[in-house]
N, C-alpha and C positions, 0 to 999 in steps of 0.2 A: 111717118112724120106730117103734122100739120103744115099746110103753106097759104099764103094769101096768094094766089093765083092773080088776082085783078092787081094786086100791088106788085108783084113781079112783074107783070106785062108794064103796069105804070114806070116802073123804075127803067127798064130796058127802053121806053119811048121816051121817057124823060131827057135819058141819054142823047137820042137821035135829036130831039128838039134842040137841047143845048148845041150840039156839035153844027146841026145846020143853022143856028140862032146866026144874024147878020152882027150880032155883037152891039146893037145900038143901046139895048139896053131900056129898062125904064127908069122911073125915079122911085121905086119902091124899097123901102128900109123898114124891116119889120118894127112895130112899136117898142119902146123900151131898149132898142140896141143902139148900143155906141160903137160904130165899125171901126172909127181911127183908135180906139184904145184897147181894142181888145184882138188878140194876136187869133187868127182863124186855128182851128184844131183838125186834126185828120179824123179819116173814118176809126183809124185804129183807137186815137186816143178818146173818142167820144164813148166809141164802144167799151174801152176799158172801163171809163167812169162809171159803166152801168153794170159792169161782170160778162162782158161779152168778147168772144174773139171773133170777127165778124168773117162771114165768106162772102169774099167778092164776087158782086155779080156785073159791074161797071167798073173798070179800072182804065180809065183815059186821062188825058193832061188835063182838061178841064173841067170835068164831073168824076166821081168815083162814088159807086155805093154797094154798102154792104149789107149782108142779111144777117141777122142776129136772133136768136132764142134764147130767153133766159127765164128766171120764174116769175118774171113781169110779162112775159109774153113774146110773141113774134112783131118784128119791127125791121124797117129799112133805114140805113145810116146815109145820108148823100151828103157829100162836101163837093164845094166848085172852088174854081182857081178865081174866080172874078165875080163879081157883083152882077154883071151881064147875062151869065150863065143861071146864077140863082133866080135873078129876074125871070128870065125864060122859062125856068121850071116851075116858078110861081104861078106864073100866067096860064100853065099846062096843068096847074095840080087840079085833081078832081075835088069838087067841091062835096061830094058825098065822105071822103076821106079826110078826116083832120089831121094836123101834122104840127111839129113843133118845131120852131125857126129860132135859129140863132145866128151868128156872125159867119156869114159864108156856109152853112150848113141846114139841113132839116132832118128830121126824122118823121116816118111815116108809119101809121099804124092805127088802132081802134082808140077811140078817144080813153077808154080805160087804162090801157096800157101806155098811152101818152101821157096822163095824168101820173103815173106811178114814175114814167121817167123824167118828167120835169122837175119833180122835186132835187133829183141828182145832176140834171143837165143847165136847167136854168131853161132860159128861152121865152119863147112867147108860144103858146096854142092858139092855132088857126081853126075856124070853124066851119068859114063860109067860103061863098067864090071869090077869088083873088082879080078875076076878070074885071069886074066892076070897081073893084077897090073898096066895096063895102064889105069890111069883113067885121067878125067880132073876134076880137083877140082878148086871152087871158095872159095877162102882162107877167113880167118877171117879177119874182117875188123875193 
């Protein structure tokens, strides 16, 4: 089985970062997201939309991450219980890995896989460093 060791390590690290976060959060909201009018989806619901039954990697009250492998490729689906947790994850997100971002969720994988998943999940494709908040996004369509 092919895996993404860096992505798996990042998913676990992100869980720790979020768990240790002060909860002060930032003011980051993904472009094109209307957080108030969209009910957050679970790891299982997001995964089901792309034909996957996730293998849970992190299952905590504030962050959940599942690993999926489909005909589209391999990816990690992460959901957050609060915007502050998502903000902490976004601040720690590696700039060399693009990710798809929605309402209290992210999907981490290669650009090729994310382009395919975006068609079914929606969200915004983030391609650069969030720490400077100078990002390039490919908006919801």
